[in-house]
C-alpha positions, 0 to 999 in steps of 0.5 A: 762669731763662730764659724761652723765648718772646716770647709771653704765657706759660702759666701751670700751678697744680698742687695737691697733697693736701688742703691743696693742693687747698684752697689750689687752690680759693681761688686760683681764687675769687680768679679763676685760671683753671680751665683752667690747675689741675691738682688732685691727691690721693688721696682721690676725694671731695675731688678730685671737689668741686674746680672744677679743669678738670684732675684725678689721682687717686692711689692709695695709691702715689704712687711715680709721680705726676709722669708722670700729671700731666705731661700736663696741665704739659707745654705750660706756660712757669711751673708754680706748686705749691700742697701742705701739708707734714706729710701723706702725699701733699703731702710726698711727691709734690709734690717729684716733680711739682716736679722734672718739671716744672722745668728751665732754660726751665720755672721752678717757684714753690711756695706751701707751708702748713705745720701749725699749732702745735699739730699736733706730728708734723706740723710735725716731719714737714713738716721733711723736706717743706720740704728736699726741696722747696727743693731741688726748686724754683726758690723756696718761699713759705712759708705758715705757719698758725702766723703772726699773718694776719687779712686780713678780720675773722672770718677762719679761713683766713687762711692760704689767703686770703694763698696765693690773693692770691699765686697770683693775683699770680703767675699774672697777672704771668706771663701779662700777655705781658712777658716781660722782666718775669716773667724779672725777676719770677721772678729776684729770686724766685730769689735764695734758695730760700725766701721770705716774702709779705705782703698787704694791701688798699689804701685808696688809692692814695695811702697805698701806703706804710702799705699796704705796711708793714700787710702786711710786719706780717704775713708769711705766715712767721717769717723775719727782714725784714732778711736778704731780699735782694729783693722783688717788689710785685703790685699790683691795683687800678683804675689801676697805680700810678704811678712815684712811688707805686712809689717810695714803696713801695719805700721803705717796704720798704727802710726797714724791711729796713734795706738796699738790695734787689732790687725789682720792681713789677707792677700788674694792672687789678680792678674789685675792692678793690684789694689788694697783695702783696709777696714778700720773697725771697732767704733760704736754707733754713737761715735757714727751718729756723731759724725753724721750729725755734724754733717747735718749741721754743717748743711743746716748752717749752710741754708740758714746763713749761720757761720759755722762755730757761731751757735753753741746749742746745736741742732735745733731738733731732737734726733727723734724728731728728725727722723720723722721730717 
């Protein structure tokens, strides 16, 4: 991926559909500038409640949504696209919007939310959406609502919080005015079609290793840590990480992954509680799909009273058949 300018890069953050608008709201609550945000939805009421400065109301037909979004994103150098998969608007419109925005000098990273485990039909439909998204984007970061995410006590929207942290960090780094850093970061994100993100608060910079370990214990999607090829560490705190602290963070990540990986760390100043996000990258769509199917098989087993491991056949229907359910 190439970045086209030595100046600070312009970032557009686009939320598509109800879940995408919710993720966008959390990103803005984390500090993403509403002027850089575009809310896209077929629901007029949900759209009116968005704090995004730019809004696009789609009709029931989402055949040409990308062209209506283009005026708000065409000046950007980098697009972050937020959506939920398994629903009508996000699954249909988001890949089209990504395709229009993406080219060799304007990368697109999507952050997608997968439905809860009990939303059987929506999770089946999310298979089709996930495939289209990874084909349309340079990297797709998966936030799975079935994952065990607990960033704050009593939080019921941990997946949204995770996405908010991630989007805030990505947009800050890209707009920091250091294109070579952005290029390196986007290169690591592009090591594979799919990525997962792990976030945690940091009590003290001296405890960076333990914070990284805590974060990696709760990835945003159930992808095997050992198959990661790269890691992007985004740190937010009063003081940036020193070279030594960054080295300790890498050691913690590499020890859990089990091998050397591509790595970059970026610090952004924040007067709030220190936090970090670790993007584990380099996963293929097939790896993500395998983990996704494991969850579906578990749901099928629970529904029909089949003990785990009692069948060697796997799912009773083909994946292409599940897409139509």
